[in-house]
N, C-alpha and C positions, 0 to 999 in steps of 0.2 A: 500673682494669681494663686489661689489656694488649690491644694491637691483635690482631684476629682471635681473641679469646677465644671458646671454645665456649659453648654455651648455659649449662651449669651453672657455668662459670668466671666468668660475668658478674654473678653475685649471690651473696650469702652467705645460705644457707638458714637457718643458726642465728640470724643476726640477724633474718631475716624472721619466724621463729617467735617470737622474743622480742618483736618489735614488734607482732605480731598473734596473741596467744595463743589456745590452744584449750582446750576442756574446763574443768576446775576453775579453771585459771589465768585463763580468760576470765571466768567468772562472778565469781570473787573480785575481779578488777580492776574490773569494772563494777558491783559491789555497793558498792565502797568509794570509787571516784573521785567527786569533786564535779563539778558542771557547769562550774565555773570552771576546774578542772584539765583537764577534757576540752577546753574551748574553747582553752586555752593550747596543748595538744597539736595540736589542729586548726589553730590559727593558724600554728604553726611549719611544719607540712607545707604549708599553703596558700601561704605566702610562697615556699617553694621552687618550687611549681608555677607561680606567677605569674612568678618570675624566669626559669624555663625557657620559658614561653609567649612572653615578649617576644623570644625568639630565633627564633620561628617566623613566617614571612610571614603565615599565616592570621590569627594573633592580632594581629600588627602592624597589619594592615589593619582587622580587626574593631574593635579598641580605638582605633586611630588615628581611624577614622571617627566614633567616639563622643567625640572630643576629648580622649582620654587620652594621657599620655606616661609613659615609665618613671619610677617613683618616686611616681606619683600614688596607687597602691594600696599602702598600707603594711601592711595586714593584713586579716584576715577581717572586721573591722568595716566595711571599705570595700567588701565584695563587691557590694552593690546598685548601686554606681557602674558596674559592668561590665555590658555588654549580654549578654543571653542569646542563644543560637544553637541551631540544631537541624539535622535532617537536610538541610533545604533548603540551608543555607549550606555544609554539607560537600559535598553533591553539586555545588553550583556550583563549589567548589574543584576537584573531580575533573574536571568538564567543562573548566575552564580549564587545568588541568595534568594531563592524563591520563597514566597510568591510575590513579595513587594520590593525586593532588591535592597541595596544599601545606599541608594542615591539620595536618601532622605534621612531625617533624624528623629522620626516619630518614636516616642518611648525610649529615648536614649539616655534618660536620667537627667537631662537638663530641663530648665524651666521652659525653654523655647520648644523643646520636643514633647514635653508631657502635657499636651492639650488634646481636646477631642479631635477626632479625625473625620474629615469628609473625603470619601473615597469614590472615585469614578474611573473610567477608562476612556481612551480615545476610541474612535470608531473602527480602527483596524483597516482603514482605507489602503494603507501601504504595507499591511502585514498583520502580525499578531497585535491585538490591542495593548496599548501601553498603560500601566497604572498611573493615575493622577491623584495626588494627595494634597489636601488643603487643611490648614488650621482654620478655625472659625474666623480669625482676623483676616487672613489672606483671602478666604472665601468671600467675605463681605466687602473687602476692597475690590475684588474682582467684580462682584455684583454691582457695586456703586459706580465703578468706571463705565460699565455698560449703560446703567441707568442715566448717568451723566450725559452720555452721547444721545440716548433716546430722547431725553428731555430737551437737550439742545436742538435736536432735529425737529422737535415740535410735538412729541408725545405729551399729553396733558391729562389732568384729572378728568375722569369720565370717559376717556377713550376706551373702546372695546378692542382688545389686541388679540388677533387670531394668529397663533403660532404654529408653524409647520416644521418645527425642529423635532428630532427624534429623542427618545428617552431610553429606557433600559439602563444599561451601565454607562452609556455615552454621556459625557459631561454636558454637552451643548444644551439640550432641551431643559435640563434641570436648572442650570444657572441663568438661562434666559428667564425662566419662570421666577426664580428668586429675585433677579434684578428688577423685574416689573412689580412683583408683589411687595418687595421690601422697600423699594425706593421710588415708586411712582404711586399714583392713586388711580391707575387704569385698571380695568377689569380684564383679566387674563384668561384666554381660552386655549387650553393646551391640546390642540387637535392632532399633532403628529405628522408623520411623513406620508400618510396614505395607507399605512398598515394598521395603526391603532384605530383610525377612523377613516373609512373609505372616502374618496374624493367627492362623491355625490353627497354623502352625509355632511362633509365639511362645508360645501357651498350653501347647503340648506341651513346649517348652523350659523354661518356668517349672515345670512339673510335674517334669520330669526332673532339673533342677538344684536343685530345692528352693528356689525363689525366696521370699524373706522381705520384700523391699522393692521397691516400684515407684517410679520417678521419671519425670516427664514432664508432659504436658498432660492436664488432667482429661477432656476429651472422648474422647480415644482410650483412656485408661486404663479409662474406664467401658465403652467398646465391647468391650474385651478381656474383661471379665467376662461380657458377653453371649455372646461367641464361645466362651469356656470352657464355659459351660453348654450351648451348642449341640453341643459335642464330648463332652458327658457328664462334664465335669470341674466339680466344685463348689468355687467359691472358699470358702476357710475350712476345707476338709477335704482335697480333692485338691491344691489350691494354697493354701498357708498364708501368705498375705500378712498381716503384722502392721502394716506402716507404708507409707503413701503420702506422698511429698513431691514437690510439683510446683507448677504454676501453676493454682491452683484458681479464682482470680478470683471471679466471682459465681455460679459453679456451686453446685448444692445439695450441701453437705457430707454431709448425712444420707443421700441416695440413693447417693452414691459409696461411702461407707463400707459401707452395707448391701450394695451390689453385690459388695463384696470381703469379705464375711463379718465385718464389724465392724472393719475395719482402722482404725488411728489415722491421721488426716489432718493434714498440715502444709503450709502455704502458704509460698511465698517469692517474692520479686520481684527482678528485675534486667533489664537490657537488654544488647544485644550489646556496646555501647561500654564499659559500666561494670562488667559482671559483677554479682554478687550485691550488692544494696543493703540488703535487709531480709528478715527471715524470722520465722516463728513460733518461739517457744520452747516448753518443756514445758507452760507454762500455756495455750497455744493461744488467747491473748487479744491479738489484734493482732500486727503484724509489727514486730519490733525493728529499728531502723535500726543498721547497722554504722557507728557514728559515728566510730570511730577511722580509718576508711578512706573514708567517704562523707559529704559535707556536703550535706544535702537541704533545699531550700526548697520551699514550696508557694505558687504564685503564681496570681492570678486569671486565669481563662481569657481573659477579655475585655480586662482592663487591664494584666496582667502585674505587678500589685503584690502584695506579700506579703499573705496572708490570715491571719486569726486561727486559732489552733488549733481544730479542730473543724469548720472550714469547708472545702469542697472547692476544689481547684485543680490546676493542672498541677504535676507533680513536676519540679523543676529540680535537677540533680545536679552536684556538683563532686567529682571523684575525687582525694582527698588524697594518694594514693600514686603517682599518675601524673605524675612530674616528669622523664620521660626522652623516649621517642619521641613520644608523643601525649598531652599534657596535656588534660584534660577539665575545663573551668571554666565553669560555668553552662550546662550542656547541657540543653535543654528536651526531656524525653522525650515530652511531650504525653500522658502517662498521668495519669489523674486519681485523686487520693486525698484523704484528710484525716488530720491528725495527731490522735491520740486524746488526750483530756484527763484520763482516769482514770489513777491511779498503777499501776505494775507490781506485781502480786501477788507477784512473785519478788524485789522490791527491787532490780531492775536499773536503773541510772541512765542508760538509753538511751531516747530518744524512740521512740514506737511509731506506726505508721500503720495505717489500716484495711486497706490493701492496694489492689489494682488495682480501680478502680471503672468503668473505661471509658477510651476515648481521646477527647481533646477534638477531634482532627481527624477523628474518626469519629462525632462526636455529631450528632444530628439534632434540629433545633428544629422542633417541630410545634405550630403555633398558640401560640407563646410558651413551650412547655414543652420543656426539654432532655431528650432521650431517648438513652440509651446502649444500643445493641443488645446489647453483651456482658452487660448486666444482666438480660436477658429470661429466661434459663434458670431461675433459682430461682423466678421468678414463675410461669412456665408449669408447672413441676413441682408446683405446688399443685393442679393439676387431674389427676385420675387418667387422663384420656384422652390426656395428652401422651406421645408415643412416644420422646421424647428428642432430636429434632433440629428446628432452625428456622432461618430466615433472614429478614432484613428487607429490604424493597424500597421505596425512596423515589421518588416521582414528583412532577411539578409540572404543574398544568393551565394552560390558556391565560390564566386570570386571575391566575396567579402563586401559587395556593394549593397548599401542599405536602401530600402524603398519605403516610402510612406504612402499608404492608401487611406483616403478619407471616404468613409461610408456616410452617405448623406440621404436623409429622408427627404423626398421631394413630392411636390404636388402634381407633377406631370408623370409621364410614362417612364418607367425605369429602364426602358430600352432606347430612350431618346438620346442618340449620339450627340446631337447638337447641344442638348441641355448639359450633358456630361462635359463637353468641350468648353462650354461657357463657365462652368464651375472651375475647371482646370485652369482656364485663362485668368479668372478672378484671383485664385489662390497663387498662381505664378506671379501675378502683378504685385500682390500684397506681401507675399512671403519671400519672393526672390528665388524660388526654387520650384522645379516641376514635381508634382505629386500625382499619384493615380487617383482616379475617381470611381467610386462604386455607388450607383444610385439604388435607393431602397424605398419601399413603400412606407407611408406614415404608420408609425407604431411598430414596425418590424424590428427596429434596433433595441427595443426595450429590454429583451433578454440579455443583451450585451452591455448596455449602459447601466442597467439596474434602475432605470427611472421609476419603476413602480415599487421598488423595495428599498432604495437607498436615498439618504438625504443629500449625498454628494454623488452625482452620476459619474460613472467611469468614462473617461474620454480617451484613454490610450490602452491598447492591448499590444504588448511588446512580444513578438514572436522571434526576435533575432537570435535568441540563445536557446531555443527549444531543440 
């Protein structure tokens, strides 16, 4: 690469497409490749990432403190010798070397670091927003991986894609737009979270543009169906959505599909640092890991040791394509999942995960039982009185006993003791622990959940340490 190369001069798009194939080339490749062949490919990319990381002060410090020296890690088989890290370590780097920290190698005098920079941040859901840095190459691999999933799920040329991802400094909405615009022939409508364009305007835009696909977070997508009906627009006839692809998590798939007239639902998973990691295929049976680009480990929440397939743990990710500005090697997402043990019905030789099951740093232990607030929705939807929104509040009494109160918007009277008891019994049966129930009127929890202002609603308020 020449000095001062422009964004598109800094990488070879044809090579990128050959290395990370789309459509039939993707399914053909991963139907025929063996696990040994895949590991060899991963190993070669991993070694390049490790070599680059040793040039960066953050990794020199992280790995040096673990007693490692260059040459100690000879390949992917040695990965468990490397320490994991997370947002805490990155933000400590930012605090020590503001404003961007030293966890990256941008403009460090190497060919890998002297590229154009794409800069975004996380949403700041769990605190101060974290800087996110991408070279043009890593940015476009990230975009392509998501487009690969969208196209595999059924997005096609001529689709009108209505996006409810946020923008501003947040990475999400920008790279969703880039993925669709750069690697599909769909028409992209960047509507936002309800702040940039109000919900009533959004449903009218969907009608006028003939939207066929919605992408975004399940909570707001479901709300838009309610808004459409309030405006006299019937999902399925006035707005003919056939496909929804987004972050469904533990939300009820059946109710979301029904809200949009029977649309097909596809889940995918990724974080701001890594981009798309896994997503559902046409079989809608687990999320296929994009293992040519991402190496995923599932480690025990408490001990950090690898767990057996089928057991839950933290997802720890190594981005095999990031060997330039910001290598990502053993990044702990603190998102909990499990690797599925059943074979792929499509014959694809990629591992599958169940998906996002909750955050280990947002987990509440109530009388010895681990409770994930994000997992509440499909349980609450089993009761007809649930109006669609909830939030959990944890407190600790003087004796050190923790209590979890679940505030639930309901269709009935908020003073109905029988309704509260029914919700309590339902959660006791499904969670295995008693929780308190507080009934609320529809819409009243929005100031707490941030449903009207955030693309990721708040599901837990922790008051134990106040």
